[in-house]
Structures are given as C-alpha cells and as structure tokens.
N, C-alpha and C positions, 0 to 999 in steps of 0.2 A: 746721770748714766744708769741704765738698767743693768743690774748685775747678772746678765745672761748672755750666752752665745747662741745665736739663732741660725737655723738652716735656711736654705733657699729652695724654691720649688723646681727650678729648671736652669737652663743654660744662660738665661738672661733674667734680670730682675723684672718682675711685673710692676705695673703702676701702683697696685695696692701695697706690694712689699716695699717699694721705694718710699711711699708716703708713710707707712707704718714705721719703718726703720728711722726715718727722719724724726718722727715724733718720739719714738721709744728710746732712741740712742743706746742700742745695746753695746755691751763691752766688746763684742766681736761676733764673728761668723764662722760657720763650719761648712765645708764643701764635701759633697758626695759624688758618686759616679753620675748621678742625674744632672750635675752641674758642670760636667767635664766633657769637652768634645775635642778641641784642638788647642794648641798653645795660644794662638791669636785670640780665640774666643775666651779662653780662661783668663788671659791677661786683661782683656777688655772688661770682663766681669769683676775682677778684683779692683781694677781702676775705678769702676763705677761705685763700688762699695766705699772706696776711699773718698770719692767726691761727695758722698751724701753729707758728711760733716766737715769736709776739707781736712781730713785727718790722714796725713801721710803715714804716720806710725800707727798701724791698725792691726789688731789681732784677727788675722784671716787664717783659719786652721784647717787641718785635714788629717785623716787616718791613712798615712802612707807608710806602712811598716815594711812592706815586702812580703813575699809569699802570698798567702790567701787573703791578707788584708791590704788591699791596694785599690785606691779610687782612680788613680791615673794609670791607665793600662796600655799595653801594646795594641796596635802598632805605633800609636802616637808617642808613647813613652816606653822606655826600657823597663823590663821586669827586674825586680830586686829580690835577693834571697831572703828567706825567713830567718829569725834569730837562731834557730837550731843549727844552721850552717856554721855559724861562728862558735856555737857551743861544741860542735864536733871537732873543729880545728883546735879549740882550747885543749882537748884531750891529748893532742900530740905536740902542740906548740903554742903555749899560752901567749907569749909575746907576739907571735905572728897573728893570733886571733884578735888581739887588741888592735894591731895595725890594720888588719883587714876590716874590722868593724868600723874603725875611724875613717878609713878611705871610702868605704861603702856609704857611710852616713854623710860624708862631705859631698860626694857625687849626688846623693839624694837631695841634699840641701840645695845644691845648684839648680836642680830641676824645679824645686819648689819656688825658690827665690826668683827664678826667671819669669814665673807666671804670677808673682805678687803674693805668694803664700808666706806667712811669717812664723807659723807655729805648726809643728808636726807632733802628733800624739805618739811619741816614741822617745825613749825606750821603755819596754816592759821590764820591770824589776821584780816580777812575780817569780818566786822560786818554784820551779816545776816539781811536783810531788807525784810519786807513783800511785796509780789508782784514781787520780783526780779526773774530772771531766776534761774532754779534749778542747774545750773552748779556748784554753791557753795553749796547751800542747806544743806544737813546733814553733809557736810564736816566742816561746821563752828562750832566755839566754843561758839556761842551764839549771842544774839541780843543786848547786852549791852556792851559798850566799856570796862568798868572796868573788867567785867567778862571775856571777850575775852583776855584781857591783862594778867590777873592773871593766867588763864589756859594756855595761850601761854608761859608765863614764866616757868610754871611747866614743859611743854613739852621740852623747851630748856634745862632746868636743867637736866631732866631725860635722854635725849639723850646724854648730855655731860658726865653724870655718866657712861653711857654705852660705851663711847668712840667715839661718833659721834657728828659732828657739825650740828646744825639745821639751817634752813633758813626761815626767816619770809616772808610771801607772802600774798597778791599780792599788793605791794605798788603802790599808796597810798590808795588802797581799791577797792575790786571787788564786795563788798556785795550789791551794788545798781544796778548792771548791769542787763539790761533787755534782754540781748542776750548772747549766748555762744561765747566767743572770739576765741574758736577753729574753729568756723564756720563763724563768721562775726564780724565786729567791733561794740561793744556796745558803745552807747553814753549816758552819764549821764549828765542830765541838772540841777542837784541840785545846789543850791547857795553855795557860799563859807562858809556861816554860817552853812548850813546843812552838808556840807562835813567835818566840824570840828569833828563830832562824828566818821567819818571813819578814820580820822588821829589819833585819840586818842590812840588806842592800839599800833600803830606803834611808836608814840611819847613816850609812856611809855617804850617800848622795843627798843628804838633807839640805845642801846648799843649792840644789837644782832650782831653776827659776820658776817652774810650773809643775804642779802635781795633780793627779786625778784620783778621786776616791773609788772604792769598790762597793758595788751593791751586794754585799755579802754580810750575813749575820754571824757574828763571832760570839758564841755563848759565854766565853771566858770574860768578855768585856761588857757586852750588853745583850742579854738574851731576848730582848723585845724588838730591837730596831736594827735595820741594816746599817752598815758603816756610814753610808752617805747621809743618813738621817739621824745619826746618833751623836749627841753632844759629847758623850764619853769617848767614842772612837775618834771624833774630829779633834777635840780639845785635849784630852788626856793622852791619847795614843799617838795621833799624827803630829799634833803640835807639841805635845809633851815628851813622850818616850822617844819618838823618832827625832824630834827637834826640827821638824820642817818649818821653814820660814818663808817659803815662796808663795806664789799665787795658787790657791787651792780650788780646783774645779770639781764638780760632780761628773761622774760618768753620765751617759745619756739619761736624762731624767724620765724619758718615755719608756724605758725598758720594763719588761713585765715582772721583774724582781720586786718592783715597788707597787704599792697600792695607793688608792685615792686618785683624784684628778691630777693632771699634770701641774696646774697652778698650785694645788695644795701641796704636792710633793716639793715643788720649788720653794714654797714658803717655808716648809719644814727644813729643807737643806740649808737655806740661808740662816734660819734660826739656830740650827745645830752648829754653825760656825764655818760653813763653806763660803768662799768668797764669791763664786760665780756658778750659776746653773747652766749646764750644757743641754740644749734642747735641739734635737737634730732634724725633726721631720717636717718643718716648714708648714705646720698646720696653723692657719691664721688665728683660729679661735684659741688654741693653746698659747700661742705667743702673746696674744692680746691679754689673756688672763694672767700670764706671768708678769707682763709689764704693769698690769693693774695692781697685782697683789704684792709685788716685791717692793721693799724700800729702796731708796736710791743707794747706789754702790757706796760703801763706806770709804772714808779717806784712806784708811790703811790698805784696803783692797786696791784702790786706785794707784797707790804708791807701788804696791807689788806688781801691778800690771805694767806700770811705766818701767820698772826695773827689768821685768822680763822682756819687754819689747826693745829696750835699749840695746840688748845683746845683738839684735839683728843688724845693727849699724856696723858692727865689726865683721863685715861680710867679705867673702872671697879671698882666700889665701893666695890666689894667683896660680895655683896648681891646675894643670889641664885636666878637665873632667875625664877624658879618655885614658889618661895616665892613671888616674885614681881607680877606674874600673879595671884596667889591666893589672894594677897592683893587687887589688882585691882578688881577682880571679886566680892570679898566680899563687897567692897565699892559700886560698881555699882549695886549690888543687893538692896542696900538701896533705890535707885531711883525706882526700880520696886516694892519693898515692900510697899513704902510709897505713891506710885502714887494713 
C-alpha cells in the first residue's frame, strides 16, 4: 500500500486513474467540489473506489467543515455553520455549545456516510489568536484551549455517531500563523512556553483516531523546516509532548508553503515521521512520482489506519437527522438571543 491519499480529477474515475489506483494501491482518497454533483453520482463514485481493491472499509475523505470550507453545497446538500457559531454559543452557555456541536457533527456525519465518505477533516483544534491570518479565522472553535478541546471532542463524538471518523488539525497548531500556508510558509516565532497553549487542545484529544500536520515553521522547535517536514516537530512535539498515537497525515503536500517537487516533499514528510501524505490535486505526474518514491506503508501506520476506520462501523445512533438539525438551531439561537 502506498502511504498516500490521492485526489480525483472529476465526477467519475477516468480509465487512467482506475488503472493507476489499482497498481499504486493508495491508503485512501480525498474528494473536492469537482468530484461532487448529486447524491447518486457521489455514491456511485465512492462505490467504484471501493471496488478497485474490493475494500469495503476504505478511507474516503473530504473537507466538509461548514461555513466557507464545504465541498458538498446547496442546493443538493444543506449548509452547515462554521466553528465560530459554536464558539459564540460557548460564551453564554458552554454545555449548550457542546450539545449543539455534537448534534451538528452527527447530522453532518449522516450526510457523508450516506454517500460513502468515511473521514471528515474536522475538527480544527487551532486556538485562534488575535492578529493572526484569517486562513483559520471563523473556522476555529475559540480562543481558549479548554473550550477548543471540549467542542472538538463533541465534534469527534458527533461524527462517530453518524458513522464517520474525524481528523484533528492542524498539529501542533495553526492559530498563530501570520500567513496562509496555501500561499506561503508561515513562520511562528513564539516561545516554547507560549506554544504550550497551542498544544493543549491536541494534548487533551491525543486519543483522536486521525491527525493532520501544519505547514508552519516554529522557530522554537525547528528554525529550518516546516512542521510537516520536521522530524523534531513530528516525533518530539506531536508524538512526544502531545502524545498523539493516531494516524498522522500531512496537510495537502501541494501547498505553496512547501518547496521542492511534490514527490520530494512527500518523501521528506514520510522520512520525518508522518504516516501518510495527502495529495489533493489529481495531477497524474505528481501521483505517479509519489508512488514511485515512497516506501510501502509501514505496518504501524497500517494498524493505525485500521483502527481509525473501524470506528466507522459504529454508525448511526438512530436519531432522526431533522431532529438533530432542529436541536442545533434551537441551541444556536440562544447565542443570538442573549447577545
């Protein structure tokens, strides 16, 4: 198995993609708006991915956060609120915010599971910092570590009830970044003591099944390398200080924060200690280069992958989706009414 998650070019697999995926046997796949049209189309696409290797339990993932980050959109799918909505509710009613976040995530999980998606890149555990770049912004669950962890736990629980595995991101924290890592490499010059608050939500949820790294350079830990490519950040900070034991993915390896060719970046990420490289853009040359350069997925990483996907079997709490949405909206109205 190639330790990579690959993207697809369109709403159906091409013959070249099907043949390549059969040979490369990637750990999983990621879907974007270009892959999404209708429920029937999307279910057929994920069924076809499963049929390539006859693997029913397959990592089929998406960035469906709510707010401005959503690949499945109206009118075919309902819009979901961003993390900030639950952060606002926390200010007036923390317990209600937890319940609203859990109900929201469970309803979201039902939508994803219905079309064969097993992993959602949610929740963000980045602690929002004043003055930081808006790339995180209203996606964050708050500015206080305990609040972020509590709401993040509710999101993970809700997704699991809906039959989907969540992924905590962006380890060890993107909330201080002064630049958008999609476009350039952010450098965080905070001290180790200051960075403790960034680590806290991830440490609290270190038992999460999947985590994603940040393409951010932290000078207190490694002045030369972004977190994704840093053995110090991956092994000493994420695995060590945070104590994360789950499946560790890179953020999109094609982002402009990183330098070198995509296969070279991928090789460095695996060498640094990441389990799987995330490659989103379905460029065949890049995917072929990744498959050629990367070693086979390690036994330890395969075990983490199996553990993460096993959670999707505990699907569907039996609660009606419409009731979950109504519960969420009633609770979110508290924040508006009490503001």
